[in-house]
matplotlib code that plots the C-alpha trace (Angstrom):
import matplotlib.pyplot as plt

x = [0.0, 1.4, 2.1, -0.2, -3.2, -5.0, -4.8, -6.1, -9.1, -9.6, -9.5, -11.9, -14.3, -14.3, -14.6, -17.2, -18.9, -19.0, -18.9, -20.9, -19.0, -19.6, -16.9, -14.9, -15.6, -12.9, -14.0, -13.7, -10.2, -9.1, -10.7, -9.4, -5.9, -6.1, -7.1, -4.6, -1.6, -2.5, -2.5, 0.5, 2.7, 1.8, 2.7, 6.0, 6.9, 6.1, 8.1, 11.1, 11.2, 11.0, 13.9, 16.1, 15.3, 16.8, 20.0, 20.1, 19.9, 23.4, 24.6, 23.9, 24.9, 28.1, 29.4, 28.5, 30.3, 33.5, 33.4, 32.8, 35.9, 38.0, 41.6, 41.7, 40.6, 37.1, 36.4, 34.3, 32.2, 31.5, 30.6, 28.4, 26.5, 25.9, 24.8, 22.4, 20.4, 19.4, 18.6, 15.2, 13.9, 12.9, 15.4, 14.3, 14.7, 18.2, 19.3, 19.6, 21.9, 23.9, 24.5, 25.5, 28.2, 29.5, 29.5, 31.3, 34.2, 33.3, 34.6, 32.1, 32.3, 31.6, 28.5, 27.2, 27.5, 25.2, 22.8, 22.4, 22.1, 19.7, 16.6, 17.5, 18.2, 16.3, 15.1, 11.5, 12.1, 14.5, 12.1, 9.1, 11.1, 12.3, 8.7, 7.2, 10.0, 12.4, 16.0, 17.5, 15.7, 16.3, 20.0, 20.5, 18.6, 20.8, 24.1, 23.3, 22.1, 25.3, 27.5, 25.7, 26.0, 29.7, 30.8, 28.7, 30.5, 33.9, 33.3, 32.0, 34.9, 37.5, 35.9, 36.9, 33.7, 33.9, 33.8, 30.2, 28.9, 27.5, 30.1, 27.8, 27.8, 31.5, 31.1, 28.9, 31.0, 29.3, 30.9, 31.0, 32.5, 29.3, 28.9, 26.8, 24.3, 23.9, 20.4, 18.7, 16.8, 13.6, 14.8, 15.7, 12.3, 10.5, 12.7, 12.0, 8.2, 8.2, 10.2, 8.1, 4.9, 6.4, 7.5, 4.1, 2.4, 4.6, 4.4, 0.9, -0.6, 2.1, 1.6, -2.2, -1.8, 0.7, -1.4, -4.5, -2.9, -1.6, -5.0, -6.6, -3.9, -4.3, -8.1, -8.7, -5.6, -5.5, -2.7, -1.0, -1.4, 1.7, 3.7, 3.1, 4.6, 7.1, 7.9, 11.3, 11.9, 11.6, 15.1, 13.7, 11.6, 14.3, 15.3, 11.6, 10.7, 13.6, 12.5, 8.9, 10.0, 12.0, 9.1, 7.2, 7.8, 7.3, 9.3, 10.1, 7.3, 4.8, 6.3, 7.0, 3.3, 3.4, 6.6, 4.6, 1.7, 3.7, 5.8, 2.6, 1.3, 4.4, 6.7, 10.3, 11.6, 14.5, 12.2, 10.0, 13.0, 14.5, 11.2, 11.3, 14.9, 14.2, 11.3, 13.2, 16.7, 16.2, 13.1, 12.5, 11.8, 15.2, 16.8, 14.9, 16.3, 19.8, 19.6, 19.8, 23.2, 24.9, 25.2, 23.2, 26.2, 26.8, 23.2, 23.4, 26.6, 24.9, 21.8, 23.8, 26.0, 23.1, 20.9, 23.6, 23.7, 19.9, 20.0, 22.7, 20.7, 17.6, 19.3, 21.2, 17.9, 16.3, 19.3, 19.7, 16.0, 15.0]
y = [0.0, 3.4, 6.0, 8.3, 5.9, 8.0, 11.0, 8.9, 7.9, 11.6, 12.6, 9.8, 10.8, 14.4, 13.8, 11.1, 11.6, 15.2, 16.7, 13.8, 13.7, 10.6, 8.0, 7.7, 11.3, 13.7, 16.1, 13.4, 12.6, 16.3, 17.0, 13.8, 14.6, 18.2, 17.2, 14.3, 16.3, 19.4, 17.6, 15.5, 18.3, 20.6, 17.9, 17.2, 20.9, 21.6, 18.7, 19.3, 23.1, 22.7, 20.1, 22.3, 25.3, 23.6, 22.9, 26.5, 27.8, 26.4, 28.4, 32.1, 34.3, 35.6, 32.1, 31.1, 34.1, 33.3, 29.6, 30.6, 32.9, 29.7, 30.0, 26.8, 27.2, 26.0, 24.9, 28.0, 27.2, 23.7, 24.9, 27.8, 25.4, 23.0, 26.0, 26.9, 23.7, 24.7, 28.4, 29.9, 28.2, 31.3, 33.0, 36.5, 35.7, 34.4, 37.7, 39.6, 36.9, 36.9, 40.6, 40.1, 37.7, 40.2, 43.0, 40.8, 40.1, 36.6, 36.1, 36.9, 33.4, 31.8, 34.0, 33.0, 29.3, 30.1, 32.2, 29.3, 26.5, 28.3, 28.3, 25.5, 22.8, 22.9, 20.6, 20.7, 19.8, 17.0, 15.4, 15.7, 14.1, 11.4, 10.7, 10.8, 9.3, 7.5, 7.9, 7.6, 10.7, 12.7, 11.8, 12.8, 16.0, 17.1, 16.0, 17.8, 20.9, 21.1, 20.6, 23.5, 25.7, 24.9, 25.2, 28.4, 30.0, 28.8, 30.1, 33.5, 33.7, 33.0, 35.8, 38.4, 40.3, 42.2, 45.4, 44.6, 44.8, 48.2, 50.1, 50.8, 47.1, 47.1, 50.4, 48.9, 46.3, 44.2, 43.5, 39.7, 39.3, 39.8, 37.7, 34.6, 34.1, 30.6, 29.2, 26.7, 23.8, 25.5, 28.7, 26.6, 24.9, 28.3, 29.7, 26.7, 27.0, 30.7, 30.3, 27.3, 29.3, 32.4, 30.3, 28.6, 32.0, 33.1, 29.9, 28.5, 30.4, 29.1, 25.5, 25.7, 27.2, 24.5, 21.7, 23.2, 23.3, 19.8, 18.5, 20.0, 18.4, 15.1, 15.1, 16.7, 16.6, 13.4, 11.1, 11.2, 14.9, 16.2, 13.2, 13.9, 17.4, 17.1, 13.4, 11.7, 11.6, 15.3, 16.9, 20.4, 19.6, 20.5, 23.9, 24.7, 23.9, 26.0, 29.0, 28.7, 28.5, 31.7, 34.3, 32.4, 32.8, 30.3, 28.2, 24.6, 23.6, 25.1, 23.5, 20.0, 19.0, 19.9, 17.8, 14.8, 15.3, 16.1, 12.9, 11.0, 12.3, 11.1, 14.2, 13.1, 13.6, 15.7, 18.0, 18.7, 19.2, 21.7, 23.6, 23.5, 24.7, 27.5, 28.7, 28.6, 29.5, 31.9, 33.9, 37.4, 38.8, 37.6, 39.4, 42.6, 42.6, 41.7, 44.6, 47.0, 45.6, 44.4, 45.5, 43.8, 42.1, 40.2, 39.2, 37.8, 35.9, 34.5, 33.5, 31.9, 29.8, 28.6, 28.0, 25.8, 23.9, 23.4, 22.1, 19.7, 18.4, 18.0, 16.0, 14.0, 13.0, 12.0, 9.9, 8.2, 7.6, 6.1]
z = [0.0, -1.0, 1.7, -0.3, -0.1, 2.5, 0.2, -2.7, -0.5, 0.3, -3.3, -4.3, -1.5, -2.4, -6.2, -6.2, -2.9, -2.0, -5.5, -7.0, -10.3, -12.4, -12.5, -15.8, -17.0, -18.1, -15.3, -12.7, -13.9, -13.7, -10.3, -8.7, -10.0, -8.7, -5.2, -4.9, -6.2, -4.2, -0.9, -1.7, -2.9, 0.0, 2.5, 0.7, 0.5, 4.1, 5.4, 3.2, 3.7, 7.4, 7.4, 5.1, 7.2, 10.3, 8.2, 7.1, 10.7, 11.0, 8.0, 8.3, 5.3, 7.0, 7.5, 4.0, 2.5, 4.4, 3.2, -0.4, -0.5, -0.8, -1.8, -3.9, -7.5, -8.4, -4.8, -4.3, -7.4, -6.1, -2.6, -4.0, -6.2, -3.3, -1.1, -3.8, -3.3, 0.3, -0.5, -1.5, -4.6, -6.6, -8.9, -7.8, -4.1, -4.8, -6.3, -3.0, -1.5, -4.8, -4.3, -0.8, -2.0, -4.5, -2.0, 0.6, -1.9, -3.0, -6.6, -9.3, -10.9, -7.6, -7.1, -10.5, -9.6, -6.6, -8.8, -11.3, -8.7, -6.3, -8.5, -10.8, -8.1, -4.9, -2.2, -3.3, -6.9, -5.9, -3.5, -5.8, -8.7, -6.3, -5.3, -8.8, -11.0, -8.7, -7.7, -11.2, -12.5, -9.3, -9.3, -12.9, -12.3, -9.4, -11.0, -14.3, -12.5, -10.3, -13.4, -15.2, -12.1, -11.5, -15.2, -15.7, -12.7, -13.9, -17.5, -16.3, -13.8, -16.6, -18.8, -16.2, -16.5, -13.2, -15.2, -16.4, -12.8, -11.8, -9.8, -6.8, -6.0, -5.2, -3.3, -0.6, 1.1, 3.7, 7.0, 6.8, 10.3, 12.2, 15.3, 14.8, 17.6, 18.8, 18.5, 20.7, 19.1, 20.1, 18.3, 15.2, 15.2, 15.5, 12.7, 10.5, 11.2, 10.4, 7.3, 6.1, 6.5, 4.8, 1.8, 1.6, 1.6, -1.4, -3.5, -3.0, -6.0, -8.3, -7.0, -7.5, -11.0, -11.9, -10.6, -12.2, -15.6, -15.0, -14.0, -17.2, -19.3, -17.4, -17.9, -21.3, -23.5, -25.7, -24.8, -28.1, -28.8, -27.0, -27.9, -31.6, -31.4, -28.5, -28.5, -28.0, -31.8, -32.3, -32.3, -31.9, -28.8, -26.2, -27.6, -28.2, -24.6, -23.4, -25.4, -24.3, -20.7, -20.6, -20.7, -18.1, -14.3, -11.6, -9.1, -9.4, -7.0, -9.4, -12.5, -11.2, -11.5, -15.2, -15.6, -14.2, -16.5, -19.6, -19.3, -18.6, -21.9, -23.8, -23.7, -23.2, -19.7, -20.9, -22.8, -19.8, -17.5, -20.0, -19.9, -16.0, -15.8, -18.3, -16.3, -13.0, -14.1, -17.0, -16.0, -17.3, -13.8, -12.7, -15.7, -14.9, -11.3, -12.5, -15.0, -12.0, -10.9, -14.1, -17.7, -20.5, -21.9, -18.7, -18.5, -22.1, -21.2, -18.2, -20.1, -23.0, -20.7, -18.6, -21.8, -23.3, -20.0, -20.1, -23.7, -22.7, -19.8, -21.9, -24.5, -21.8, -20.1, -23.4, -24.2, -20.8, -20.2, -23.5]

ax = plt.figure().add_subplot(projection="3d")
ax.plot(x, y, z, "-o")
ax.set_aspect("equal")
plt.show()
């Protein structure tokens, strides 16, 4: 019996009992899917954010900045990408911390590794992928995302583009030696509870929209329709999905339900993940915020490097998961 069996019973009771929707209809399929996935995803997100918040309470920004300013080459990029996994899972919310790294003197290439990893790889997406598709997909996702973040930071660092960052950023150095107050376990639990509720308040509309679209596709879109235009045999599917994802804005928690439904309808896993990575890692709102602190040329370099990494990941997934 699946651990989600009680939720399945709840979804069935609400769909067929409370709402009295006839079995076997398209509406019943869509409503049942929406209820089941909504409850399941909110439970997963709440548990994982709480757990990661406890971990983050041991890593205040000042401590992270000191660690990232590592003297060994490329070590900072690796650490920054790993730190990105346990930071806020919205590209726009990652930008302020990115600026803090730059102002604290962390190398620019290292900060870009963080900026790429933070929205693209996060605890919520990882756990949802693990629950929906198994460890193989989740492992490839996290490894490919880390490689993109690390290599993007290294490439940008090698290009010596510090001159493309607005001057005022370097003129506001942050005191990174502030005292770190020790927290009790009760304090950590309260912090995690507050942070979890705060994140849920911010992301719940995106999650419901994502699940709603997924439920509509699940119930009403013919099984072979999407496979016909974005199936595994279509070479253009990955770049097309990436381009479509850039103008949109959501976080991984809101996009994951679409990944589940699209793959169910026959769209290749790599194609759907390329779409998800483009939405979370190359969003227009993020670029608009970055435009205030860096020149357009640097934003284009950043988008190009990350975009190539996303295309690589999409084709890799489609190749490995045939």
